[in-house]
C-alpha angles and dihedrals in degrees: 000000000000115000119217111239111234112210124207112256130227117211139141096265091052091047091051092051092052097039111025090169089073120109107248148164112216111296092318106078140018127177124204118200088190114049091201088068094062103120101230110165119243091240128059110293136188120233112235091178139038114274119203122176141166121210110215100177142358121021142268141188134203141151127250113196087347094304115122120233131184126202135188138173112323095022122128118211123204121183115182133213115286095018117128118232124194146141095046122171129179126199117239091252095046113133133170149123129256143190128202115192132175114253092238089053090051092047091051090051094052096037111131096011106116118239098356094114092046092050093050089048087058085066088063088079096027103042097164128056133160130242126205119237095269093048091048093052092046091052092048090051092048092052092046090055091047090051090053090055094044091058093044093092091166092066109109093214098034096133094046092046093050090049090052092049091047090051089056091048092048091049089053090047091048091053089055091046089049092055091045090049093052091052093047099038094103090059096054118115120239089251092056092049092050091048092049092048091047093053092046090050091049091050090056098042112025092104092066107019130052102158116114089208090059092054091047089053091051089053092045094238135107122270090241093053092047091050094048093046097047092046092049094050100037107018088233131095124245088249090055090055094046091048092049091057093045095047091046090054091045091053092049093048094046093049101036108033137061092222115130118245088251091054090049089050090054092045092054095042099250115157090238144330092277093057090050090050093052092046093049094047091049093053103031102029099238140061120273091245092051091048091050091052096044 
């Protein structure tokens, strides 16, 4: 009988336990001023958060989903949720800064900003890109200001302020990714193009449409081909991606609006309030009303 290999997982809670000196907000965000302190296990490990880092000197190498990558000063590294990182090695003079944030935290930050999620997903297959000197200095300054607010635990709106500052940083990063994407678009595989188009279509239509077959039809391919392609590129199914957008929006609406659950069900095209309740409990683990009160 084949045994399923269980990989170690990297998330904010685990990083806090290993490196309590890190600057963090709950189990949603941790900042490392010294990239060598990032607690990556010695064996292959699966990211359960979004990892964003900037190399400021020296060099490093590592694999993402078995593909080797090398970085040096001025390179930005993005490792997405569910990707497997291994075989990393840092030079003695390697320096840099890093952020690990929960995927829900990231999704809440970019919620409502068109194309940001899709652009960061592009980094799933292009996890390293280079910044010029001005861009590098700007990113360092942004992260330094974010650090100052993370450690200001007396600030009444500390979490909200850090999220706003991170949104600005992510928008800047996305602009750089967009330019990089435009230059490298000719070199994308068909699978990468389909995945990008799928995510962009989901972003525009998840409020009213949750059927994989509908998205396949919009992309003029079969449901089977869409499922195989999305799973190959992202290690998640099309349904997983659709559900992540829907549940993110449900969380935001339950926490940040006065709409009744019935009104939210109508807004997101659920047959009725009961269907929404079952869907939410299946994906979040509690009822919408309990989530709203928590």
